Residue frames relative to the residue before (quaternion, step in Angstrom):
aa qw qx qy qz dx dy dz
M 1.0000 0.0000 0.0000 0.0000 0.00 0.00 0.00
S 0.2207 -0.7456 0.6170 0.1216 3.59 -1.10 0.72
L 0.3426 -0.7148 0.5774 0.1955 3.59 -1.22 0.71
Y 0.2792 -0.6900 0.6378 0.1981 3.43 -1.25 0.75
V 0.0835 -0.7876 0.6103 0.0173 3.53 -1.03 0.90
G 0.0203 -0.8510 0.5215 -0.0587 3.49 -0.25 1.32
N 0.7812 0.3479 -0.2828 0.4345 3.46 -1.48 0.14
L 0.3206 0.7654 -0.4905 0.2660 3.52 1.07 0.83
S 0.5857 -0.5540 0.4573 0.3753 3.57 -1.31 0.40
Y 0.5227 -0.6458 0.4499 0.3277 3.60 -1.00 0.72
D 0.6492 0.5040 -0.3438 0.4542 3.55 1.22 -0.14
V 0.4199 0.7210 -0.4720 0.2847 3.62 1.12 0.01
T 0.1952 -0.7499 0.6236 0.1036 3.56 -1.25 0.64
Q 0.6555 -0.4788 0.3958 0.4295 3.53 -1.32 0.17
E 0.6493 0.5408 -0.3094 0.4361 3.55 1.01 -0.83
D 0.6016 0.5479 -0.3293 0.4790 3.59 1.14 -0.70
L 0.7066 0.4595 -0.2920 0.4521 3.49 0.81 -0.91
E 0.6061 0.5472 -0.3385 0.4676 3.55 0.95 -0.88
T 0.6439 0.5453 -0.3262 0.4263 3.63 0.83 -0.91
V 0.6900 0.4815 -0.2612 0.4731 3.61 0.93 -1.03
F 0.7249 0.4748 -0.2510 0.4314 3.50 0.80 -1.07
K 0.6274 0.5712 -0.3562 0.3915 3.61 1.02 -0.82
E 0.5211 0.6227 -0.4147 0.4106 3.67 1.22 -0.21
Y 0.7436 0.3697 -0.2194 0.5122 3.58 1.28 -0.37
G 0.7851 -0.2451 0.1132 0.5574 3.51 1.27 0.24
K 0.7205 -0.4307 0.3292 0.4325 3.50 -1.42 -0.06
V 0.2353 -0.7572 0.5994 0.1092 3.59 -0.84 1.03
S 0.2011 -0.8205 0.5271 0.0917 3.58 -0.56 1.11
R 0.7967 -0.0460 0.0378 0.6014 3.64 1.15 -0.48
V 0.0740 -0.7401 0.6674 0.0354 3.54 -1.25 0.76
S 0.0490 -0.7779 0.6264 -0.0065 3.61 -0.87 1.02
V 0.0706 -0.7770 0.6256 0.0001 3.62 -0.73 1.17
P 0.2116 -0.7978 0.5398 0.1654 3.68 -0.04 1.15
T 0.1796 -0.7988 0.5664 0.0943 3.48 -1.05 0.79
D 0.5901 -0.5871 0.4269 0.3534 3.58 -1.21 0.48
R 0.5163 -0.6901 0.4085 0.3005 3.57 -0.78 0.94
E 0.7300 0.4330 -0.2528 0.4645 3.58 0.96 -0.77
T 0.7859 0.3190 -0.1942 0.4929 3.63 0.90 -0.76
G 0.4144 -0.6985 0.4998 0.3010 3.60 1.11 -0.47
R 0.5566 0.6079 -0.4028 0.3981 3.68 1.15 -0.14
P 0.5814 -0.5742 0.4307 0.3832 3.51 -1.15 0.60
R 0.4970 -0.7042 0.4518 0.2305 3.53 -1.18 0.77
G 0.6230 -0.5803 0.3421 0.3976 3.62 1.20 -0.07
F 0.7391 0.2864 -0.2014 0.5755 3.50 1.34 0.14
A 0.0578 -0.7889 0.6079 0.0691 3.59 -1.18 0.22
F 0.3489 -0.6597 0.6271 0.2234 3.54 -1.51 0.07
V 0.0811 -0.7790 0.6217 0.0075 3.56 -1.01 0.92
D 0.1031 -0.7630 0.6330 0.0810 3.59 -0.78 0.91
M 0.1113 -0.7825 0.6102 0.0544 3.59 -1.00 0.90
A 0.6698 -0.5432 0.3259 0.3874 3.56 -1.24 0.42
G 0.8373 0.0600 -0.0230 0.5429 3.60 0.83 -0.70
Q 0.6742 -0.5327 0.3790 0.3436 3.43 -1.40 0.53
A 0.6644 0.5074 -0.3172 0.4478 3.57 1.04 -0.84
E 0.5807 0.5520 -0.3458 0.4884 3.61 1.21 -0.60
E 0.6580 0.5343 -0.2901 0.4443 3.58 0.92 -1.02
K 0.6719 0.4891 -0.2991 0.4689 3.51 0.90 -0.98
A 0.6394 0.5071 -0.3430 0.4652 3.66 0.94 -0.77
A 0.6537 0.4901 -0.3424 0.4639 3.64 0.90 -0.74
I 0.6270 0.5354 -0.3460 0.4478 3.59 0.97 -0.73
E 0.6838 0.5109 -0.2760 0.4418 3.52 0.87 -0.99
A 0.7040 0.4681 -0.2428 0.4757 3.55 1.06 -0.95
L 0.8063 0.3550 -0.1551 0.4470 3.63 0.75 -1.02
D 0.5832 0.5703 -0.4402 0.3754 3.67 0.95 -0.48
G 0.8143 0.2263 -0.2036 0.4942 3.56 -0.69 1.11
A 0.5042 0.6616 -0.4088 0.3756 3.52 1.44 -0.24
E 0.3938 -0.6720 0.5562 0.2897 3.61 -1.15 0.65
W 0.1019 0.7697 -0.6171 0.1280 3.60 -1.00 1.02
M 0.8383 -0.0152 -0.0515 0.5425 3.48 -0.84 1.12
G 0.7107 -0.4915 0.2491 0.4374 3.65 1.03 0.91
R 0.6773 0.4134 -0.2844 0.5381 3.65 1.24 0.23
E 0.3985 -0.6750 0.5635 0.2609 3.49 -1.25 0.50
M 0.3262 -0.7892 0.4929 0.1667 3.62 -0.34 1.38
R 0.2013 -0.7085 0.6623 0.1375 3.41 -1.34 0.57
V 0.0050 0.7994 -0.5960 0.0759 3.58 -0.70 1.21
N 0.2724 0.7432 -0.5800 0.1926 3.58 -0.74 1.07
E 0.7006 -0.4302 0.3432 0.4542 3.59 -1.33 0.20
A 0.3971 -0.6680 0.5671 0.2728 3.61 -0.95 0.81
R 0.3243 -0.7145 0.5943 0.1766 3.46 -1.19 0.79
P 0.5597 -0.5922 0.4305 0.3883 3.60 -1.00 0.56
R 0.5869 -0.6003 0.4193 0.3456 3.51 -1.05 0.73
D 0.3191 -0.7420 0.5581 0.1902 3.64 -0.86 0.98
N 0.2152 -0.8188 0.5261 0.0806 3.60 -0.32 1.15
S 0.5334 0.6290 -0.4078 0.3918 3.59 1.29 -0.11
R 0.6424 0.5004 -0.3585 0.4565 3.71 1.09 -0.37
G 0.8342 0.1994 -0.1609 0.4883 3.44 -1.27 0.54
G 0.5959 0.6040 -0.4352 0.3010 3.46 -1.32 -0.65
G 0.9124 0.1540 -0.1020 0.3652 3.39 -1.38 0.46
G 0.8202 -0.4480 0.2149 0.2835 3.46 -1.13 0.81
G 0.5446 0.6472 -0.4490 0.2880 3.47 -1.33 -0.35
G 0.3961 0.7921 -0.4318 0.1709 3.58 1.14 -0.48
G 0.6726 0.5158 -0.3658 0.3843 3.55 -1.22 0.07
G 0.4286 -0.7247 0.4561 0.2880 3.61 1.18 -0.15
Y 0.4794 0.6167 -0.4972 0.3777 3.67 1.08 0.42
R 0.3269 -0.7063 0.6061 0.1640 3.38 -1.41 0.80
K 0.4710 -0.6955 0.4556 0.2948 3.56 -0.75 0.97
S 0.6137 0.5529 -0.3556 0.4373 3.61 1.06 -0.53
S 0.6699 0.4943 -0.3294 0.4454 3.60 1.06 -0.33
W 0.5270 0.6217 -0.4219 0.3973 3.66 1.20 0.14
């Protein structure tokens, strides 16, 4: 399971997150997505921990906690929904109107 960590400061680093989450168990991976154009963090991250009990402890302790001037949101990450967006048709034109 992966944890979604939202409402983060734009100054957060992978090292910052690892330091906070390792208090609740072994951190196996931290991913901080960045904006393609600016290279800055996008305000959320994903954290993988070694065990489910550790992840639950981190959620209970950190969800709603204030950190770096923001109220963190921590919960189970949901699988990416591939049905949104994607593929053609843009512009709002209907083929039948041509």
